[in-house]
C-alpha positions in Angstrom: -31.4 -23.3 4.0 -32.7 -21.1 6.8 -33.2 -17.5 5.6 -31.6 -14.6 7.3 -34.1 -12.2 8.8 -33.3 -8.7 7.6 -34.8 -5.9 9.8 -35.4 -3.1 7.2 -35.5 0.1 9.2 -36.9 3.2 7.5 -38.8 6.4 7.8 -37.4 8.3 10.8 -37.5 11.8 12.4 -35.6 13.8 10.0 -36.7 15.9 7.0 -35.7 13.1 4.7 -38.3 10.8 6.0 -39.9 10.4 2.4 -36.6 9.8 0.9 -36.0 7.1 3.3 -39.3 5.4 2.3 -38.3 5.4 -1.3 -34.8 4.0 -0.5 -36.4 1.2 1.7 -38.9 0.2 -1.2 -35.8 -0.3 -3.5 -34.0 -2.3 -0.9 -37.0 -4.5 -0.2 -37.4 -5.1 -4.0 -33.7 -6.1 -4.2 -34.0 -8.6 -1.3 -37.0 -10.2 -3.0 -35.1 -10.5 -6.3 -34.5 -14.0 -7.7 -30.8 -14.2 -6.5 -31.7 -13.1 -3.0 -35.2 -14.4 -2.3 -34.0 -17.8 -1.1 -31.4 -16.1 1.3 -33.3 -13.4 3.0 -36.7 -12.7 4.8 -37.6 -9.0 5.1 -39.1 -7.8 8.4 -39.9 -4.0 7.9 -39.8 -1.6 10.7 -41.3 1.8 10.1 -40.2 4.8 12.4 -42.8 7.4 12.4 -41.9 11.1 12.3 -42.5 11.5 16.0 -40.1 8.6 16.7 -42.6 5.6 17.3 -41.4 2.2 15.9 -43.9 0.0 14.1 -43.7 -3.5 12.7 -46.2 -5.8 11.0 -48.8 -4.8 8.4 -48.4 -1.0 8.7 -44.8 -0.8 7.5 -45.5 -3.2 4.8 -48.3 -1.0 3.6 -46.0 2.0 3.7 -43.5 0.1 1.5 -46.3 -1.0 -0.9 -47.5 2.6 -1.2 -51.0 1.9 0.2 -50.3 3.9 3.4 -48.4 7.2 3.6 -48.3 7.9 7.4 -50.3 5.9 9.9 -51.9 8.1 12.5 -52.1 6.8 16.1 -54.5 8.2 18.7 -53.1 11.5 19.9 -54.4 11.0 23.5 -51.8 11.2 26.4 -52.7 7.7 27.3 -52.0 6.4 23.8 -48.6 8.3 23.6 -47.6 7.0 27.0 -48.3 3.5 26.1 -47.0 3.2 22.7 -44.4 5.9 21.9 -41.2 4.3 23.2 -42.1 0.7 23.1 -40.2 -1.4 20.5 -42.2 -4.0 18.5 -41.6 -7.6 19.7 -40.3 -8.5 16.1 -37.0 -6.5 17.0 -35.9 -9.9 18.7 -36.4 -11.8 15.5 -33.7 -9.9 13.4 -30.6 -11.5 12.3 -29.1 -8.5 10.6 -30.3 -4.8 10.4 -30.5 -2.8 7.2 -31.0 0.8 8.4 -32.0 3.0 5.5 -32.6 6.2 7.5 -31.3 9.4 6.1 -30.5 12.6 7.9 -30.3 13.3 11.7 -31.4 10.4 13.9 -30.6 8.0 11.0 -27.1 8.5 9.8 -25.5 10.5 12.6 -24.6 7.8 14.9 -27.6 7.7 17.1 -29.5 4.8 15.6 -26.0 3.1 15.0 -25.5 3.3 18.8 -28.8 1.6 19.5 -28.1 -1.1 17.0 -24.7 -1.7 18.4 -26.2 -2.1 22.0 -28.6 -4.8 20.4 -25.5 -6.8 19.5 -26.8 -7.6 16.1 -25.0 -6.8 12.8 -26.1 -3.9 10.8 -25.4 -2.5 7.4 -23.2 0.7 7.3 -20.9 2.7 9.4 -20.7 2.5 13.2 -21.2 5.4 15.7 -17.9 7.1 14.9 -18.0 6.9 11.1 -21.7 7.9 11.0 -21.2 10.9 13.4 -18.1 12.2 11.5 -19.9 11.6 8.2 -22.9 13.6 9.4 -21.2 16.7 10.9 -19.7 18.7 8.2 -17.3 20.5 10.6 -16.0 17.3 12.3 -15.7 15.7 8.8 -13.7 18.5 7.5 -11.3 18.4 10.6 -10.8 14.7 9.9 -10.1 15.3 6.2 -7.6 18.0 7.2 -5.9 15.7 9.6 -5.6 13.1 6.9 -4.1 15.7 4.4 -6.9 15.6 1.9 -7.3 18.9 0.0 -10.6 20.8 0.4 -12.0 24.2 -0.1 -11.5 27.0 2.6 -14.1 27.1 5.3 -15.1 28.6 8.6 -16.8 26.8 11.4 -19.4 28.9 13.4 -22.1 28.2 16.1 -25.5 29.6 16.7 -24.4 31.7 19.6 -22.0 33.7 17.4 -25.0 34.5 15.0 -27.8 35.0 17.5 -26.5 36.0 20.9 -24.8 39.3 20.3 -26.0 41.7 17.6 -22.9 43.9 18.1 -20.6 41.1 17.2 -22.4 39.9 14.2 -21.2 42.5 11.8 -17.6 41.7 12.8 -18.3 38.0 12.1 -19.6 38.9 8.6 -16.5 41.0 8.0 -14.3 38.1 8.9 -16.2 35.7 6.6 -15.9 38.2 3.7 -12.2 38.7 4.4 -11.4 35.0 4.8 -13.7 33.4 2.1 -15.1 36.2 -0.1 -18.0 35.9 -2.4 -19.7 33.7 -3.5 -19.7 31.4 -0.5 -22.0 28.8 0.8 -23.7 28.7 4.2 -24.7 25.3 5.5 -26.1 23.7 8.6 -23.5 21.2 9.8 -25.8 18.4 10.3 -28.4 18.2 7.6 -28.4 16.3 4.4 -30.1 16.7 1.0 -28.9 20.3 0.8 -31.6 21.4 3.3 -30.9 24.9 4.7 -28.0 25.6 2.3 -27.7 28.9 0.6 -25.2 30.3 -2.0 -24.5 34.1 -1.1 -23.0 36.9 -3.0 -23.5 39.9 -0.8 -23.6 41.0 2.8 -27.4 41.1 3.0 -27.6 37.5 1.5 -24.8 36.4 3.9 -26.8 37.8 7.0 -30.0 36.1 5.8 -28.3 32.8 5.1 -26.6 32.7 8.5 -29.8 33.3 10.4 -31.6 30.7 8.4 -28.8 28.0 8.9 -28.8 28.8 12.6 -32.6 28.0 12.8 -31.7 24.3 11.5 -28.5 23.6 13.5 -26.5 25.0 16.3 -23.4 24.3 14.2 -22.9 26.2 10.9 -20.2 25.9 8.3 -19.5 28.6 5.7 -17.4 27.5 2.6 -15.7 29.3 -0.1 -17.3 29.0 -3.6 -15.3 27.4 -6.3 -15.9 27.1 -10.0 -15.6 23.4 -10.5 -17.3 20.2 -11.9 -19.0 18.0 -9.3 -17.7 14.3 -9.3 -18.7 11.5 -7.2 -17.2 8.0 -6.2 -18.9 5.2 -4.4 -17.0 3.1 -1.9 -18.0 -0.4 -0.7 -16.4 -2.6 1.9 -15.0 -2.6 5.4 -11.2 -2.6 6.2 -10.2 -3.3 2.5 -12.9 -1.3 0.6 -13.1 -0.8 -3.2 -14.0 2.3 -5.2 -16.5 2.5 -8.0 -16.1 4.3 -11.3 -16.4 8.0 -11.1 -19.6 9.8 -12.0 -20.5 13.5 -12.7 -23.5 15.5 -11.7 -24.7 18.1 -14.3 -27.4 20.7 -13.6 -28.6 24.1 -14.8 -29.5 25.6 -11.5 -27.3 27.9 -9.4 -26.2 24.9 -7.3 -27.1 21.3 -6.5 -29.9 22.2 -4.0 -32.8 20.2 -2.7 -35.2 21.0 -5.5 -32.5 20.1 -8.1 -31.7 16.9 -6.4 -35.3 15.6 -6.1 -37.1 17.1 -9.1 -37.0 14.9 -12.2 -35.2 16.5 -15.1 -33.4 19.1 -13.0 -30.1 17.3 -13.0 -28.3 14.6 -15.1 -25.6 12.0 -14.4 -22.7 11.1 -16.6 -21.4 7.6 -15.6 -18.5 7.2 -16.1 -17.6 10.8 -15.9 -15.8 12.3 -19.0 -12.4 12.9 -17.3 -8.9 11.6 -17.8 -7.8 8.3 -16.3 -5.4 10.1 -14.1 -8.1 12.3 -12.6 -10.4 9.3 -12.2 -7.6 7.3 -10.4 -7.0 10.3 -8.2 -10.5 10.6 -7.2 -10.9 6.9 -6.4 -7.7 7.0 -4.3 -9.0 10.1 -2.4 -12.4 8.5 -1.9 -10.7 5.5 -0.2 -8.6 7.9 1.9 -11.7 9.8 3.1 -13.6 6.6 3.8 -10.7 5.6 6.1 -10.3 9.1 7.6 -13.8 9.1 9.1 -13.7 5.4 10.0 -16.6 4.5 7.6 -17.8 1.0 7.0 -20.0 -0.7 4.5 -20.9 2.0 2.1 -20.3 5.6 1.4 -20.5 8.2 -1.5 -17.7 10.6 -1.6 -18.3 14.0 -3.5 -15.5 16.1 -5.0 -14.9 19.4 -6.8 -12.7 19.1 -9.9 -11.3 22.5 -10.9 -10.5 22.0 -14.5 -8.6 25.3 -14.8 -6.0 24.3 -12.4 -6.3 20.5 -12.3 -7.2 20.5 -8.6 -9.3 17.9 -7.1 -10.9 19.0 -3.8 -13.0 16.9 -1.5 -16.5 18.2 -0.8 -18.0 15.6 1.7 -18.6 12.0 2.4 -22.2 10.6 2.7 -22.2 7.4 4.9 -25.9 6.6 3.9 -26.5 8.1 0.5 -29.9 7.9 -1.3 -30.4 4.2 -2.1 -33.2 3.9 -4.8 -32.3 1.8 -7.7 -31.8 5.0 -9.8 -29.8 6.9 -7.1 -26.2 7.8 -7.8 -24.6 5.3 -5.3 -26.2 2.2 -6.8 -25.8 3.4 -10.3 -22.1 3.9 -9.8 -21.9 0.2 -8.8 -24.0 -0.9 -11.7 -21.7 0.8 -14.1 -18.8 -0.8 -12.2 -20.3 -4.3 -12.7 -22.4 -4.9 -9.6 -26.1 -5.1 -10.0 -28.4 -3.6 -7.4 -29.6 -6.9 -5.9 -26.0 -8.0 -5.7 -24.9 -4.8 -4.1 -27.6 -5.1 -1.4 -26.4 -8.7 -0.8 -22.7 -7.7 -0.5 -23.7 -5.0 2.1 -25.4 -7.5 4.3 -22.4 -9.9 3.9 -20.1 -7.1 4.9 -22.2 -6.2 7.9 -22.1 -9.8 9.2 -18.4 -10.1 8.5 -17.7 -6.8 10.4 -19.9 -7.8 13.4 -18.2 -11.2 13.6 -14.8 -9.7 13.5 -15.8 -7.3 16.3 -17.0 -10.1 18.5 -13.8 -12.1 17.9 -11.7 -9.1 19.0 -13.7 -8.8 22.2 -13.0 -12.4 23.2 -9.3 -12.4 22.5 
């Protein structure tokens, strides 16, 4: 049987470059596992932090851990001749597995390029990726679908930076609408980059200024005392939901350091909640998946307010961390799908979705 050539696309231009490499290593290992080795041939593609694509020995060395970041010549001639040329191996790919986290990786941009290549790829398309990345657009989609969520305000950089006279009034409005504590977030970054929990006017002003340095769109959310629960979704038009997991941590909130420092956070899978709460979260996860037109995979995060019994959606992540020990794969392992089988199913779903799209274009 001829092996499918999987273009494993990793690295990228976002602040989650190193996380992407870790995820790609796990996917590569899963594709070489006994149940998959006869089906797939991996062709690795490494995107440098400046956007250059590379195939061949260098991306394989990055996956193997023997090379961290390959340095090209920085001469103008070198940059002109290499920067925007795609490796010839691009034409050999049967199905793409993009494992790029953050901006330029899960925001619809790379998905648009892969769509133009007319080759199947794992994960959501342009619309689902863009909605899943932009927290403001995401929350608007959830509101339209009737999914309960925390109160929030959508801002832009101009409101924060352009007129110092208006800024105090903006802070007054945030305090009156949301109160303290509240969370200030760049709308288009992942891994809790640029997020701050604030409890006072001075902290609010600093957090808004900082968030605006990361993104022109900013969201401010009301704080809520709740447990943080997560559910994984897998599939296309008829997706399925995993068991529910819980994140526990001792820090003030689930920030970047807590997420990526060993021992800072723990998981409980399945989460110690009632069957009714678990079923409600699974149903809401599928509803959120449909609301943003996601495909392939997503992790949906929730707040469970035990005092009132409320379940509020936090966000959807259409390309969550994907190491073998990341929450998304672990939720499926505890649902009965091994990591290699999960990777295999994602590729099968990508091919199925692409075939359905091609058929719809010809009818």
